[in-house]
C-alpha positions as CSV (number, residue, x, y, z in Angstrom):
1,M,54.9,-46.1,3.1
2,F,57.4,-46.4,5.8
3,M,57.9,-43.5,8.8
4,P,61.3,-43.1,10.2
5,R,60.9,-43.8,13.7
6,V,61.0,-40.5,15.6
7,V,57.8,-40.3,13.4
8,R,56.4,-43.4,14.1
9,V,57.1,-42.7,18.4
10,S,55.4,-38.8,17.9
11,V,52.4,-40.6,16.5
12,F,52.0,-43.0,18.8
13,I,52.5,-40.5,21.5
14,S,49.8,-37.9,19.6
15,A,47.5,-40.5,19.9
16,L,47.8,-42.0,23.8
17,I,47.7,-38.2,24.5
18,K,43.9,-38.0,22.3
19,C,43.5,-40.8,24.4
20,A,44.2,-39.6,27.4
21,C,42.3,-36.3,27.0
22,V,39.0,-38.5,25.7
23,F,38.8,-40.3,29.0
24,V,39.3,-37.8,30.8
25,V,36.7,-35.6,29.1
26,V,34.4,-38.4,29.2
27,K,35.0,-39.1,33.1
28,A,34.3,-35.4,34.0
29,Q,31.2,-35.7,31.7
30,S,30.3,-39.0,33.8
31,Q,28.8,-37.2,37.2
32,A,26.1,-37.2,39.0
33,S,24.5,-33.5,39.6
34,F,22.4,-32.1,41.7
35,F,21.0,-28.5,42.4
36,L,21.8,-27.1,46.2
37,Q,18.8,-26.3,47.4
38,N,16.5,-27.3,50.5
39,S,13.0,-26.3,49.5
40,S,11.9,-27.6,46.2
41,P,8.0,-28.0,47.0
42,V,7.3,-29.4,43.0
43,D,10.1,-33.0,44.2
44,G,8.6,-33.0,47.9
45,V,11.8,-31.0,49.3
46,R,10.8,-29.2,52.7
47,A,14.0,-29.0,55.0
48,P,14.9,-26.0,56.7
49,V,17.4,-25.8,59.1
50,Y,17.1,-24.7,62.8
51,D,19.7,-23.1,65.0
52,W,20.6,-24.6,68.8
53,T,16.8,-22.6,69.8
54,G,14.7,-24.1,67.7
55,A,14.1,-20.9,65.6
56,L,15.2,-21.0,61.8
57,L,18.7,-20.3,61.3
58,W,19.7,-16.9,59.4
59,G,22.5,-14.6,58.7
60,S,25.5,-14.0,56.7
61,D,28.0,-15.8,58.4
62,W,26.6,-19.4,57.9
63,R,28.1,-21.8,55.6
64,I,26.2,-24.5,53.2
65,E,28.3,-27.2,51.8
66,L,26.7,-30.5,49.9
67,Y,29.3,-33.7,50.5
68,G,28.7,-37.1,48.6
69,G,30.0,-40.3,47.2
70,A,29.2,-43.8,45.8
71,T,28.8,-44.6,49.4
72,G,28.4,-44.0,52.6
73,S,31.5,-43.4,53.9
74,S,33.1,-42.5,51.1
75,L,31.7,-39.2,51.2
76,S,33.5,-35.6,50.0
77,P,33.0,-32.2,49.0
78,A,31.0,-31.5,46.2
79,V,32.4,-29.2,43.1
80,Q,31.7,-27.3,40.0
81,F,31.0,-28.9,36.8
82,G,34.3,-29.8,34.8
83,T,36.4,-28.0,37.8
84,T,38.0,-29.7,41.2
85,Q,36.4,-26.2,42.9
86,E,34.5,-26.9,45.9
87,Y,31.2,-24.7,46.3
88,L,29.7,-22.8,49.3
89,A,26.5,-21.7,49.9
90,Q,25.0,-19.1,51.9
91,L,21.2,-18.6,52.9
92,D,18.8,-17.1,51.4
93,A,16.2,-16.6,53.6
94,P,15.9,-17.8,57.2
95,G,16.4,-21.5,57.2
96,Y,16.5,-22.5,53.3
97,F,19.2,-22.2,50.7
98,M,19.1,-22.3,47.2
99,A,21.9,-21.7,44.9
100,R,23.3,-23.2,42.4
101,P,27.4,-22.7,41.4
102,P,27.7,-19.8,38.3
103,D,30.0,-21.9,36.6
104,G,27.7,-25.3,36.0
105,D,26.2,-27.8,37.7
106,L,27.3,-29.2,41.0
107,V,28.2,-32.4,40.7
108,I,29.7,-35.8,43.1
109,S,32.7,-37.0,41.0
110,S,33.2,-40.4,42.5
111,V,29.3,-40.9,41.1
112,P,28.7,-41.5,37.0
113,G,25.4,-39.3,35.3
114,Y,22.1,-40.1,36.4
115,G,23.7,-42.2,39.3
116,W,22.4,-42.6,42.5
117,A,25.2,-40.5,45.2
118,W,24.9,-41.3,49.2
119,L,24.2,-37.5,50.0
120,Q,24.8,-35.3,53.1
121,V,24.9,-31.0,53.4
122,K,26.9,-29.8,56.1
123,V,26.3,-26.0,57.9
124,W,28.9,-24.3,59.5
125,D,30.2,-20.5,61.3
126,V,33.0,-19.2,58.7
127,Q,34.2,-17.5,61.7
128,L,35.4,-21.0,63.1
129,G,36.7,-22.0,60.3
130,A,37.2,-21.8,56.2
131,T,35.6,-25.2,56.2
132,Y,33.3,-27.8,58.0
133,E,36.2,-30.1,59.2
134,Q,38.4,-26.7,61.1
135,A,34.9,-26.0,62.6
136,L,34.5,-29.2,63.7
137,V,38.0,-29.8,65.1
138,R,38.0,-26.1,67.4
139,G,35.0,-28.0,69.3
140,Q,32.7,-24.8,69.6
141,G,30.2,-25.4,68.4
142,G,28.7,-23.1,65.5
143,Y,28.0,-26.2,62.9
144,G,25.9,-28.8,61.9
145,Q,25.1,-31.4,59.7
146,S,21.7,-33.7,57.8
147,S,21.4,-37.5,58.0
148,V,22.9,-39.0,55.2
149,F,20.5,-39.8,52.2
150,Y,20.2,-41.4,49.1
151,A,19.0,-39.4,45.6
152,Q,19.5,-39.9,42.1
153,G,21.3,-37.3,40.1
154,G,21.0,-35.3,36.4
155,Y,24.2,-36.0,33.7
156,P,25.0,-33.1,32.8
157,G,27.6,-34.2,29.9
158,G,24.7,-36.7,28.2
159,T,23.9,-35.9,25.0
160,L,21.2,-34.2,26.1
161,P,22.4,-32.9,29.2
162,S,19.8,-32.6,32.3
163,I,19.5,-29.8,34.5
164,P,20.6,-31.0,38.4
165,L,18.0,-32.9,40.6
166,A,16.6,-32.0,44.3
167,L,18.0,-33.3,47.0
168,I,15.1,-35.9,47.5
169,G,15.4,-37.1,51.1
170,L,17.3,-33.9,52.6
171,T,15.7,-34.0,56.4
172,S,15.7,-30.9,58.9
173,F,18.6,-30.3,61.0
174,S,19.4,-27.9,63.9
175,V,23.4,-26.7,64.0
176,L,25.1,-26.4,67.9
177,Q,25.1,-23.4,69.8
178,P,28.6,-21.5,68.9
179,V,30.8,-21.9,72.2
180,P,32.8,-18.2,72.5
181,E,36.6,-18.6,73.7
182,P,36.9,-17.4,76.8
183,G,38.5,-14.1,76.5
184,T,41.8,-12.5,78.3
185,W,40.2,-11.4,81.8
186,A,38.4,-14.3,82.5
187,L,41.7,-16.9,81.8
188,L,43.0,-13.9,84.6
189,A,40.9,-14.6,86.7
190,V,40.6,-18.6,86.4
191,G,44.6,-18.5,86.6
192,L,44.3,-16.2,90.1
193,G,41.7,-18.2,91.2
194,G,43.4,-20.7,91.1
195,L,47.2,-20.4,92.4
196,V,45.2,-18.8,96.0
197,W,43.7,-22.4,95.8
198,C,46.7,-24.0,95.6
199,R,48.5,-21.0,97.9
200,R,45.7,-21.8,100.8
201,R,46.4,-25.8,100.1
């Protein structure tokens, strides 16, 4: 049966769109998933985070984020499954965090389901920046990161979706002491001291 050119083009475009949608869905499903927690006795994970004094880190201003990638040099923030939304956790108890995104598993987009990923946990004081990178650039401490480790992830998009897997290989680490910015009076005192010193010379 002969189809007009316009109809054939329309059918062709429709088929392309369907193929693209299937590709996107398959790609979204093929991601390694993890459970963002640093204590999982069943899996042998116990990696508390410490502050600069050696005490267990505690406070509502600290944020925790999982980074991962197919290689140790290509780490980027993990996202919630089926989205591009990053997920920041908070401490549930001194030194410990245990969080799972409310809208799905936490996945490493560049690693396929059940695949092995290079991972790193980063912690920072949110008062120093909305992201770890912002806190790092300020150079005032108040941040820390784990060693990079290699772990296998789950598969949220499989025929029988698996639960996120634990951060096996994560070890304890400490954050650097936050250094407060000098106040107005401190800056004024330094400036006056410098002025007096220059005049005497």
